[in-house]
PDB file of N, CA, C and O in Angstrom:
ATOM      1  N   UNK A   1      -0.972 -25.422   3.934  1.00  0.00           N
ATOM      2  CA  UNK A   1      -1.196 -26.103   2.666  1.00  0.00           C
ATOM      3  C   UNK A   1       0.092 -26.023   1.838  1.00  0.00           C
ATOM      4  O   UNK A   1       0.704 -24.961   1.722  1.00  0.00           O
ATOM      5  N   UNK A   2       0.483 -27.136   1.278  1.00  0.00           N
ATOM      6  CA  UNK A   2       1.715 -27.149   0.506  1.00  0.00           C
ATOM      7  C   UNK A   2       1.483 -26.623  -0.908  1.00  0.00           C
ATOM      8  O   UNK A   2       0.390 -26.728  -1.463  1.00  0.00           O
ATOM      9  N   UNK A   3       2.541 -26.057  -1.465  1.00  0.00           N
ATOM     10  CA  UNK A   3       2.458 -25.464  -2.796  1.00  0.00           C
ATOM     11  C   UNK A   3       3.579 -26.001  -3.681  1.00  0.00           C
ATOM     12  O   UNK A   3       4.628 -26.429  -3.199  1.00  0.00           O
ATOM     13  N   UNK A   4       3.329 -25.968  -4.976  1.00  0.00           N
ATOM     14  CA  UNK A   4       4.323 -26.356  -5.979  1.00  0.00           C
ATOM     15  C   UNK A   4       4.332 -25.252  -7.024  1.00  0.00           C
ATOM     16  O   UNK A   4       3.280 -24.848  -7.518  1.00  0.00           O
ATOM     17  N   UNK A   5       5.508 -24.773  -7.355  1.00  0.00           N
ATOM     18  CA  UNK A   5       5.633 -23.697  -8.342  1.00  0.00           C
ATOM     19  C   UNK A   5       6.064 -24.255  -9.691  1.00  0.00           C
ATOM     20  O   UNK A   5       6.980 -25.072  -9.779  1.00  0.00           O
ATOM     21  N   UNK A   6       5.389 -23.801 -10.734  1.00  0.00           N
ATOM     22  CA  UNK A   6       5.783 -24.109 -12.105  1.00  0.00           C
ATOM     23  C   UNK A   6       6.272 -22.814 -12.732  1.00  0.00           C
ATOM     24  O   UNK A   6       5.526 -21.841 -12.843  1.00  0.00           O
ATOM     25  N   UNK A   7       7.540 -22.817 -13.140  1.00  0.00           N
ATOM     26  CA  UNK A   7       8.127 -21.662 -13.810  1.00  0.00           C
ATOM     27  C   UNK A   7       7.719 -21.727 -15.282  1.00  0.00           C
ATOM     28  O   UNK A   7       8.197 -22.575 -16.034  1.00  0.00           O
ATOM     29  N   UNK A   8       6.839 -20.829 -15.672  1.00  0.00           N
ATOM     30  CA  UNK A   8       6.287 -20.841 -17.024  1.00  0.00           C
ATOM     31  C   UNK A   8       7.369 -20.578 -18.072  1.00  0.00           C
ATOM     32  O   UNK A   8       7.267 -21.082 -19.190  1.00  0.00           O
ATOM     33  N   UNK A   9       8.384 -19.814 -17.741  1.00  0.00           N
ATOM     34  CA  UNK A   9       9.484 -19.590 -18.687  1.00  0.00           C
ATOM     35  C   UNK A   9      10.181 -20.908 -19.012  1.00  0.00           C
ATOM     36  O   UNK A   9      10.545 -21.162 -20.160  1.00  0.00           O
ATOM     37  N   UNK A  10      10.363 -21.745 -17.989  1.00  0.00           N
ATOM     38  CA  UNK A  10      10.984 -23.054 -18.199  1.00  0.00           C
ATOM     39  C   UNK A  10      10.073 -23.946 -19.043  1.00  0.00           C
ATOM     40  O   UNK A  10      10.549 -24.674 -19.914  1.00  0.00           O
ATOM     41  N   UNK A  11       8.773 -23.889 -18.787  1.00  0.00           N
ATOM     42  CA  UNK A  11       7.809 -24.657 -19.586  1.00  0.00           C
ATOM     43  C   UNK A  11       7.921 -24.248 -21.054  1.00  0.00           C
ATOM     44  O   UNK A  11       7.912 -25.102 -21.941  1.00  0.00           O
ATOM     45  N   UNK A  12       8.026 -22.948 -21.309  1.00  0.00           N
ATOM     46  CA  UNK A  12       8.145 -22.456 -22.690  1.00  0.00           C
ATOM     47  C   UNK A  12       9.433 -22.942 -23.347  1.00  0.00           C
ATOM     48  O   UNK A  12       9.436 -23.280 -24.531  1.00  0.00           O
ATOM     49  N   UNK A  13      10.530 -22.979 -22.582  1.00  0.00           N
ATOM     50  CA  UNK A  13      11.795 -23.508 -23.123  1.00  0.00           C
ATOM     51  C   UNK A  13      11.630 -24.974 -23.509  1.00  0.00           C
ATOM     52  O   UNK A  13      12.058 -25.391 -24.586  1.00  0.00           O
ATOM     53  N   UNK A  14      11.010 -25.751 -22.627  1.00  0.00           N
ATOM     54  CA  UNK A  14      10.806 -27.175 -22.901  1.00  0.00           C
ATOM     55  C   UNK A  14       9.905 -27.384 -24.112  1.00  0.00           C
ATOM     56  O   UNK A  14      10.118 -28.317 -24.886  1.00  0.00           O
ATOM     57  N   UNK A  15       8.906 -26.533 -24.283  1.00  0.00           N
ATOM     58  CA  UNK A  15       8.047 -26.618 -25.462  1.00  0.00           C
ATOM     59  C   UNK A  15       8.853 -26.350 -26.723  1.00  0.00           C
ATOM     60  O   UNK A  15       8.695 -27.046 -27.726  1.00  0.00           O
ATOM     61  N   UNK A  16       9.707 -25.354 -26.675  1.00  0.00           N
ATOM     62  CA  UNK A  16      10.497 -24.990 -27.857  1.00  0.00           C
ATOM     63  C   UNK A  16      11.429 -26.106 -28.302  1.00  0.00           C
ATOM     64  O   UNK A  16      11.644 -26.296 -29.499  1.00  0.00           O
ATOM     65  N   UNK A  17      11.982 -26.842 -27.350  1.00  0.00           N
ATOM     66  CA  UNK A  17      12.898 -27.922 -27.725  1.00  0.00           C
ATOM     67  C   UNK A  17      12.190 -29.267 -27.827  1.00  0.00           C
ATOM     68  O   UNK A  17      12.804 -30.270 -28.191  1.00  0.00           O
ATOM     69  N   UNK A  18      10.896 -29.290 -27.507  1.00  0.00           N
ATOM     70  CA  UNK A  18      10.119 -30.520 -27.648  1.00  0.00           C
ATOM     71  C   UNK A  18      10.408 -31.564 -26.594  1.00  0.00           C
ATOM     72  O   UNK A  18      10.266 -32.757 -26.862  1.00  0.00           O
ATOM     73  N   UNK A  19      10.809 -31.154 -25.407  1.00  0.00           N
ATOM     74  CA  UNK A  19      11.136 -32.093 -24.333  1.00  0.00           C
ATOM     75  C   UNK A  19       9.861 -32.496 -23.593  1.00  0.00           C
ATOM     76  O   UNK A  19       9.574 -31.996 -22.506  1.00  0.00           O
ATOM     77  N   UNK A  20       9.109 -33.401 -24.197  1.00  0.00           N
ATOM     78  CA  UNK A  20       7.827 -33.797 -23.628  1.00  0.00           C
ATOM     79  C   UNK A  20       7.986 -34.615 -22.343  1.00  0.00           C
ATOM     80  O   UNK A  20       7.116 -34.566 -21.474  1.00  0.00           O
ATOM     81  N   UNK A  21       9.073 -35.356 -22.212  1.00  0.00           N
ATOM     82  CA  UNK A  21       9.247 -36.162 -20.996  1.00  0.00           C
ATOM     83  C   UNK A  21       9.436 -35.271 -19.768  1.00  0.00           C
ATOM     84  O   UNK A  21       8.890 -35.572 -18.707  1.00  0.00           O
ATOM     85  N   UNK A  22      10.185 -34.200 -19.887  1.00  0.00           N
ATOM     86  CA  UNK A  22      10.364 -33.289 -18.755  1.00  0.00           C
ATOM     87  C   UNK A  22       9.066 -32.534 -18.468  1.00  0.00           C
ATOM     88  O   UNK A  22       8.734 -32.290 -17.308  1.00  0.00           O
ATOM     89  N   UNK A  23       8.337 -32.167 -19.513  1.00  0.00           N
ATOM     90  CA  UNK A  23       7.036 -31.530 -19.309  1.00  0.00           C
ATOM     91  C   UNK A  23       6.100 -32.462 -18.540  1.00  0.00           C
ATOM     92  O   UNK A  23       5.399 -32.033 -17.624  1.00  0.00           O
ATOM     93  N   UNK A  24       6.097 -33.734 -18.922  1.00  0.00           N
ATOM     94  CA  UNK A  24       5.269 -34.721 -18.221  1.00  0.00           C
ATOM     95  C   UNK A  24       5.679 -34.852 -16.759  1.00  0.00           C
ATOM     96  O   UNK A  24       4.826 -34.938 -15.877  1.00  0.00           O
ATOM     97  N   UNK A  25       6.989 -34.866 -16.503  1.00  0.00           N
ATOM     98  CA  UNK A  25       7.469 -34.965 -15.120  1.00  0.00           C
ATOM     99  C   UNK A  25       6.966 -33.806 -14.278  1.00  0.00           C
ATOM    100  O   UNK A  25       6.497 -34.007 -13.158  1.00  0.00           O
ATOM    101  N   UNK A  26       7.059 -32.608 -14.803  1.00  0.00           N
ATOM    102  CA  UNK A  26       6.624 -31.414 -14.077  1.00  0.00           C
ATOM    103  C   UNK A  26       5.128 -31.470 -13.818  1.00  0.00           C
ATOM    104  O   UNK A  26       4.678 -31.195 -12.706  1.00  0.00           O
ATOM    105  N   UNK A  27       4.355 -31.824 -14.839  1.00  0.00           N
ATOM    106  CA  UNK A  27       2.906 -31.860 -14.687  1.00  0.00           C
ATOM    107  C   UNK A  27       2.447 -33.019 -13.803  1.00  0.00           C
ATOM    108  O   UNK A  27       1.419 -32.909 -13.134  1.00  0.00           O
ATOM    109  N   UNK A  28       3.186 -34.121 -13.790  1.00  0.00           N
ATOM    110  CA  UNK A  28       2.865 -35.224 -12.886  1.00  0.00           C
ATOM    111  C   UNK A  28       3.095 -34.815 -11.432  1.00  0.00           C
ATOM    112  O   UNK A  28       2.306 -35.166 -10.555  1.00  0.00           O
ATOM    113  N   UNK A  29       4.174 -34.076 -11.176  1.00  0.00           N
ATOM    114  CA  UNK A  29       4.429 -33.572  -9.821  1.00  0.00           C
ATOM    115  C   UNK A  29       3.324 -32.610  -9.398  1.00  0.00           C
ATOM    116  O   UNK A  29       2.888 -32.618  -8.247  1.00  0.00           O
ATOM    117  N   UNK A  30       2.879 -31.786 -10.336  1.00  0.00           N
ATOM    118  CA  UNK A  30       1.797 -30.842 -10.044  1.00  0.00           C
ATOM    119  C   UNK A  30       0.513 -31.603  -9.704  1.00  0.00           C
ATOM    120  O   UNK A  30      -0.191 -31.243  -8.761  1.00  0.00           O
ATOM    121  N   UNK A  31       0.214 -32.638 -10.462  1.00  0.00           N
ATOM    122  CA  UNK A  31      -0.996 -33.424 -10.196  1.00  0.00           C
ATOM    123  C   UNK A  31      -0.916 -34.081  -8.830  1.00  0.00           C
ATOM    124  O   UNK A  31      -1.896 -34.095  -8.086  1.00  0.00           O
ATOM    125  N   UNK A  32       0.230 -34.616  -8.502  1.00  0.00           N
ATOM    126  CA  UNK A  32       0.420 -35.237  -7.192  1.00  0.00           C
ATOM    127  C   UNK A  32       0.165 -34.235  -6.073  1.00  0.00           C
ATOM    128  O   UNK A  32      -0.473 -34.564  -5.073  1.00  0.00           O
ATOM    129  N   UNK A  33       0.658 -33.027  -6.242  1.00  0.00           N
ATOM    130  CA  UNK A  33       0.470 -31.989  -5.232  1.00  0.00           C
ATOM    131  C   UNK A  33      -1.006 -31.646  -5.080  1.00  0.00           C
ATOM    132  O   UNK A  33      -1.491 -31.492  -3.960  1.00  0.00           O
ATOM    133  N   UNK A  34      -1.726 -31.524  -6.196  1.00  0.00           N
ATOM    134  CA  UNK A  34      -3.154 -31.191  -6.150  1.00  0.00           C
ATOM    135  C   UNK A  34      -3.955 -32.315  -5.511  1.00  0.00           C
ATOM    136  O   UNK A  34      -4.849 -32.055  -4.706  1.00  0.00           O
ATOM    137  N   UNK A  35      -3.645 -33.563  -5.859  1.00  0.00           N
ATOM    138  CA  UNK A  35      -4.351 -34.710  -5.291  1.00  0.00           C
ATOM    139  C   UNK A  35      -4.174 -34.746  -3.769  1.00  0.00           C
ATOM    140  O   UNK A  35      -5.070 -35.172  -3.041  1.00  0.00           O
ATOM    141  N   UNK A  36      -3.018 -34.297  -3.303  1.00  0.00           N
ATOM    142  CA  UNK A  36      -2.740 -34.266  -1.863  1.00  0.00           C
ATOM    143  C   UNK A  36      -3.339 -33.033  -1.181  1.00  0.00           C
ATOM    144  O   UNK A  36      -3.122 -32.815   0.012  1.00  0.00           O
ATOM    145  N   UNK A  37      -4.091 -32.228  -1.935  1.00  0.00           N
ATOM    146  CA  UNK A  37      -4.742 -31.062  -1.366  1.00  0.00           C
ATOM    147  C   UNK A  37      -3.945 -29.780  -1.466  1.00  0.00           C
ATOM    148  O   UNK A  37      -4.325 -28.767  -0.877  1.00  0.00           O
ATOM    149  N   UNK A  38      -2.858 -29.807  -2.194  1.00  0.00           N
ATOM    150  CA  UNK A  38      -2.012 -28.631  -2.347  1.00  0.00           C
ATOM    151  C   UNK A  38      -2.439 -27.741  -3.490  1.00  0.00           C
ATOM    152  O   UNK A  38      -3.456 -27.972  -4.144  1.00  0.00           O
ATOM    153  N   UNK A  39      -1.644 -26.725  -3.713  1.00  0.00           N
ATOM    154  CA  UNK A  39      -1.900 -25.741  -4.756  1.00  0.00           C
ATOM    155  C   UNK A  39      -0.685 -25.655  -5.660  1.00  0.00           C
ATOM    156  O   UNK A  39       0.451 -25.782  -5.202  1.00  0.00           O
ATOM    157  N   UNK A  40      -0.928 -25.440  -6.943  1.00  0.00           N
ATOM    158  CA  UNK A  40       0.143 -25.248  -7.919  1.00  0.00           C
ATOM    159  C   UNK A  40       0.111 -23.781  -8.351  1.00  0.00           C
ATOM    160  O   UNK A  40      -0.914 -23.277  -8.809  1.00  0.00           O
ATOM    161  N   UNK A  41       1.240 -23.114  -8.198  1.00  0.00           N
ATOM    162  CA  UNK A  41       1.368 -21.721  -8.617  1.00  0.00           C
ATOM    163  C   UNK A  41       2.066 -21.654  -9.963  1.00  0.00           C
ATOM    164  O   UNK A  41       3.069 -22.334 -10.181  1.00  0.00           O
ATOM    165  N   UNK A  42       1.544 -20.842 -10.862  1.00  0.00           N
ATOM    166  CA  UNK A  42       2.236 -20.547 -12.107  1.00  0.00           C
ATOM    167  C   UNK A  42       3.008 -19.259 -11.868  1.00  0.00           C
ATOM    168  O   UNK A  42       2.431 -18.227 -11.527  1.00  0.00           O
ATOM    169  N   UNK A  43       4.319 -19.334 -12.052  1.00  0.00           N
ATOM    170  CA  UNK A  43       5.188 -18.193 -11.757  1.00  0.00           C
ATOM    171  C   UNK A  43       6.049 -17.876 -12.972  1.00  0.00           C
ATOM    172  O   UNK A  43       6.241 -18.706 -13.860  1.00  0.00           O
ATOM    173  N   UNK A  44       6.554 -16.663 -12.983  1.00  0.00           N
ATOM    174  CA  UNK A  44       7.478 -16.246 -14.039  1.00  0.00           C
ATOM    175  C   UNK A  44       8.621 -15.490 -13.369  1.00  0.00           C
ATOM    176  O   UNK A  44       8.402 -14.616 -12.530  1.00  0.00           O
ATOM    177  N   UNK A  45       9.833 -15.842 -13.754  1.00  0.00           N
ATOM    178  CA  UNK A  45      11.014 -15.168 -13.234  1.00  0.00           C
ATOM    179  C   UNK A  45      11.365 -14.019 -14.170  1.00  0.00           C
ATOM    180  O   UNK A  45      11.620 -14.225 -15.357  1.00  0.00           O
ATOM    181  N   UNK A  46      11.375 -12.816 -13.627  1.00  0.00           N
ATOM    182  CA  UNK A  46      11.683 -11.635 -14.418  1.00  0.00           C
ATOM    183  C   UNK A  46      13.169 -11.478 -14.671  1.00  0.00           C
ATOM    184  O   UNK A  46      13.982 -12.201 -14.094  1.00  0.00           O
ATOM    185  N   UNK A  47      13.523 -10.547 -15.524  1.00  0.00           N
ATOM    186  CA  UNK A  47      14.935 -10.306 -15.842  1.00  0.00           C
ATOM    187  C   UNK A  47      15.700  -9.810 -14.624  1.00  0.00           C
ATOM    188  O   UNK A  47      16.924  -9.927 -14.565  1.00  0.00           O
ATOM    189  N   UNK A  48      14.985  -9.258 -13.654  1.00  0.00           N
ATOM    190  CA  UNK A  48      15.615  -8.795 -12.422  1.00  0.00           C
ATOM    191  C   UNK A  48      15.790  -9.910 -11.404  1.00  0.00           C
ATOM    192  O   UNK A  48      16.312  -9.676 -10.314  1.00  0.00           O
ATOM    193  N   UNK A  49      15.357 -11.128 -11.747  1.00  0.00           N
ATOM    194  CA  UNK A  49      15.505 -12.278 -10.869  1.00  0.00           C
ATOM    195  C   UNK A  49      14.354 -12.476  -9.906  1.00  0.00           C
ATOM    196  O   UNK A  49      14.333 -13.452  -9.156  1.00  0.00           O
ATOM    197  N   UNK A  50      13.409 -11.573  -9.916  1.00  0.00           N
ATOM    198  CA  UNK A  50      12.266 -11.677  -9.009  1.00  0.00           C
ATOM    199  C   UNK A  50      11.234 -12.633  -9.597  1.00  0.00           C
ATOM    200  O   UNK A  50      10.868 -12.534 -10.768  1.00  0.00           O
ATOM    201  N   UNK A  51      10.776 -13.551  -8.766  1.00  0.00           N
ATOM    202  CA  UNK A  51       9.771 -14.521  -9.184  1.00  0.00           C
ATOM    203  C   UNK A  51       8.392 -13.988  -8.815  1.00  0.00           C
ATOM    204  O   UNK A  51       8.134 -13.652  -7.659  1.00  0.00           O
ATOM    205  N   UNK A  52       7.519 -13.916  -9.800  1.00  0.00           N
ATOM    206  CA  UNK A  52       6.170 -13.379  -9.599  1.00  0.00           C
ATOM    207  C   UNK A  52       5.124 -14.440  -9.896  1.00  0.00           C
ATOM    208  O   UNK A  52       5.132 -15.053 -10.964  1.00  0.00           O
ATOM    209  N   UNK A  53       4.227 -14.652  -8.946  1.00  0.00           N
ATOM    210  CA  UNK A  53       3.114 -15.573  -9.154  1.00  0.00           C
ATOM    211  C   UNK A  53       2.030 -14.835  -9.933  1.00  0.00           C
ATOM    212  O   UNK A  53       1.674 -13.710  -9.583  1.00  0.00           O
ATOM    213  N   UNK A  54       1.501 -15.461 -10.992  1.00  0.00           N
ATOM    214  CA  UNK A  54       0.458 -14.799 -11.761  1.00  0.00           C
ATOM    215  C   UNK A  54      -0.809 -15.630 -11.896  1.00  0.00           C
ATOM    216  O   UNK A  54      -1.829 -15.122 -12.362  1.00  0.00           O
ATOM    217  N   UNK A  55      -0.765 -16.898 -11.498  1.00  0.00           N
ATOM    218  CA  UNK A  55      -1.965 -17.725 -11.561  1.00  0.00           C
ATOM    219  C   UNK A  55      -1.803 -18.887 -10.595  1.00  0.00           C
ATOM    220  O   UNK A  55      -0.710 -19.165 -10.101  1.00  0.00           O
ATOM    221  N   UNK A  56      -2.916 -19.554 -10.340  1.00  0.00           N
ATOM    222  CA  UNK A  56      -2.931 -20.639  -9.374  1.00  0.00           C
ATOM    223  C   UNK A  56      -3.843 -21.742  -9.885  1.00  0.00           C
ATOM    224  O   UNK A  56      -4.902 -21.470 -10.451  1.00  0.00           O
ATOM    225  N   UNK A  57      -3.431 -22.986  -9.684  1.00  0.00           N
ATOM    226  CA  UNK A  57      -4.232 -24.141 -10.077  1.00  0.00           C
ATOM    227  C   UNK A  57      -4.498 -24.957  -8.817  1.00  0.00           C
ATOM    228  O   UNK A  57      -3.572 -25.303  -8.084  1.00  0.00           O
ATOM    229  N   UNK A  58      -5.773 -25.260  -8.572  1.00  0.00           N
ATOM    230  CA  UNK A  58      -6.090 -25.981  -7.343  1.00  0.00           C
ATOM    231  C   UNK A  58      -6.969 -27.207  -7.578  1.00  0.00           C
ATOM    232  O   UNK A  58      -7.262 -27.944  -6.636  1.00  0.00           O
ATOM    233  N   UNK A  59      -7.396 -27.437  -8.827  1.00  0.00           N
ATOM    234  CA  UNK A  59      -8.226 -28.609  -9.113  1.00  0.00           C
ATOM    235  C   UNK A  59      -7.604 -29.429 -10.245  1.00  0.00           C
ATOM    236  O   UNK A  59      -6.826 -28.922 -11.053  1.00  0.00           O
ATOM    237  N   UNK A  60      -7.968 -30.695 -10.276  1.00  0.00           N
ATOM    238  CA  UNK A  60      -7.469 -31.568 -11.342  1.00  0.00           C
ATOM    239  C   UNK A  60      -7.994 -31.136 -12.705  1.00  0.00           C
ATOM    240  O   UNK A  60      -7.297 -31.278 -13.710  1.00  0.00           O
ATOM    241  N   UNK A  61      -9.214 -30.611 -12.749  1.00  0.00           N
ATOM    242  CA  UNK A  61      -9.767 -30.134 -14.017  1.00  0.00           C
ATOM    243  C   UNK A  61      -8.976 -28.944 -14.556  1.00  0.00           C
ATOM    244  O   UNK A  61      -8.683 -28.874 -15.749  1.00  0.00           O
ATOM    245  N   UNK A  62      -8.633 -28.013 -13.673  1.00  0.00           N
ATOM    246  CA  UNK A  62      -7.833 -26.859 -14.095  1.00  0.00           C
ATOM    247  C   UNK A  62      -6.455 -27.302 -14.576  1.00  0.00           C
ATOM    248  O   UNK A  62      -5.927 -26.761 -15.548  1.00  0.00           O
ATOM    249  N   UNK A  63      -5.875 -28.285 -13.893  1.00  0.00           N
ATOM    250  CA  UNK A  63      -4.568 -28.793 -14.313  1.00  0.00           C
ATOM    251  C   UNK A  63      -4.680 -29.492 -15.666  1.00  0.00           C
ATOM    252  O   UNK A  63      -3.789 -29.361 -16.504  1.00  0.00           O
ATOM    253  N   UNK A  64      -5.760 -30.229 -15.884  1.00  0.00           N
ATOM    254  CA  UNK A  64      -5.960 -30.896 -17.177  1.00  0.00           C
ATOM    255  C   UNK A  64      -6.059 -29.859 -18.296  1.00  0.00           C
ATOM    256  O   UNK A  64      -5.523 -30.071 -19.384  1.00  0.00           O
ATOM    257  N   UNK A  65      -6.729 -28.759 -18.043  1.00  0.00           N
ATOM    258  CA  UNK A  65      -6.818 -27.684 -19.037  1.00  0.00           C
ATOM    259  C   UNK A  65      -5.449 -27.070 -19.297  1.00  0.00           C
ATOM    260  O   UNK A  65      -5.105 -26.775 -20.442  1.00  0.00           O
ATOM    261  N   UNK A  66      -4.672 -26.877 -18.243  1.00  0.00           N
ATOM    262  CA  UNK A  66      -3.322 -26.323 -18.411  1.00  0.00           C
ATOM    263  C   UNK A  66      -2.456 -27.304 -19.203  1.00  0.00           C
ATOM    264  O   UNK A  66      -1.704 -26.899 -20.089  1.00  0.00           O
ATOM    265  N   UNK A  67      -2.564 -28.585 -18.882  1.00  0.00           N
ATOM    266  CA  UNK A  67      -1.803 -29.624 -19.605  1.00  0.00           C
ATOM    267  C   UNK A  67      -2.132 -29.585 -21.099  1.00  0.00           C
ATOM    268  O   UNK A  67      -1.233 -29.658 -21.937  1.00  0.00           O
ATOM    269  N   UNK A  68      -3.415 -29.469 -21.429  1.00  0.00           N
ATOM    270  CA  UNK A  68      -3.806 -29.392 -22.844  1.00  0.00           C
ATOM    271  C   UNK A  68      -3.182 -28.171 -23.521  1.00  0.00           C
ATOM    272  O   UNK A  68      -2.738 -28.255 -24.667  1.00  0.00           O
ATOM    273  N   UNK A  69      -3.146 -27.055 -22.828  1.00  0.00           N
ATOM    274  CA  UNK A  69      -2.553 -25.851 -23.428  1.00  0.00           C
ATOM    275  C   UNK A  69      -1.046 -26.003 -23.597  1.00  0.00           C
ATOM    276  O   UNK A  69      -0.478 -25.474 -24.553  1.00  0.00           O
ATOM    277  N   UNK A  70      -0.394 -26.714 -22.688  1.00  0.00           N
ATOM    278  CA  UNK A  70       1.051 -26.937 -22.792  1.00  0.00           C
ATOM    279  C   UNK A  70       1.377 -27.818 -24.000  1.00  0.00           C
ATOM    280  O   UNK A  70       2.333 -27.552 -24.728  1.00  0.00           O
ATOM    281  N   UNK A  71       0.587 -28.854 -24.205  1.00  0.00           N
ATOM    282  CA  UNK A  71       0.863 -29.823 -25.272  1.00  0.00           C
ATOM    283  C   UNK A  71       0.138 -29.513 -26.587  1.00  0.00           C
ATOM    284  O   UNK A  71       0.250 -30.268 -27.553  1.00  0.00           O
ATOM    285  N   UNK A  72      -0.590 -28.424 -26.619  1.00  0.00           N
ATOM    286  CA  UNK A  72      -1.443 -28.102 -27.768  1.00  0.00           C
ATOM    287  C   UNK A  72      -0.701 -28.140 -29.109  1.00  0.00           C
ATOM    288  O   UNK A  72      -1.224 -28.692 -30.077  1.00  0.00           O
ATOM    289  N   UNK A  73       0.469 -27.583 -29.183  1.00  0.00           N
ATOM    290  CA  UNK A  73       1.186 -27.483 -30.460  1.00  0.00           C
ATOM    291  C   UNK A  73       2.372 -28.436 -30.571  1.00  0.00           C
ATOM    292  O   UNK A  73       3.196 -28.312 -31.477  1.00  0.00           O
ATOM    293  N   UNK A  74       2.451 -29.392 -29.639  1.00  0.00           N
ATOM    294  CA  UNK A  74       3.528 -30.369 -29.689  1.00  0.00           C
ATOM    295  C   UNK A  74       2.995 -31.662 -30.297  1.00  0.00           C
ATOM    296  O   UNK A  74       1.841 -32.028 -30.073  1.00  0.00           O
ATOM    297  N   UNK A  75       3.814 -32.336 -31.048  1.00  0.00           N
ATOM    298  CA  UNK A  75       3.447 -33.654 -31.554  1.00  0.00           C
ATOM    299  C   UNK A  75       3.632 -34.630 -30.416  1.00  0.00           C
ATOM    300  O   UNK A  75       4.747 -35.059 -30.117  1.00  0.00           O
ATOM    301  N   UNK A  76       2.543 -34.969 -29.794  1.00  0.00           N
ATOM    302  CA  UNK A  76       2.618 -35.817 -28.606  1.00  0.00           C
ATOM    303  C   UNK A  76       1.688 -36.971 -28.713  1.00  0.00           C
ATOM    304  O   UNK A  76       1.617 -37.794 -27.801  1.00  0.00           O
TER     305      UNK A  76
END
């Protein structure tokens, strides 16, 4: 099964600068992966450079909920 990783630190950076187009690109790729039967991993890169998976999204409903949380405080 194919997987797609979303680096949550990068998502937070994009939220801070208001880059909604890049956020949309990332979430569209995630949706495509889920529709194809894949899994989306939420990961965070630590200060030591190690990438740690802390959550997983496998349904379109879960991705829609994550999308809402990403855009919650952005003027979109």
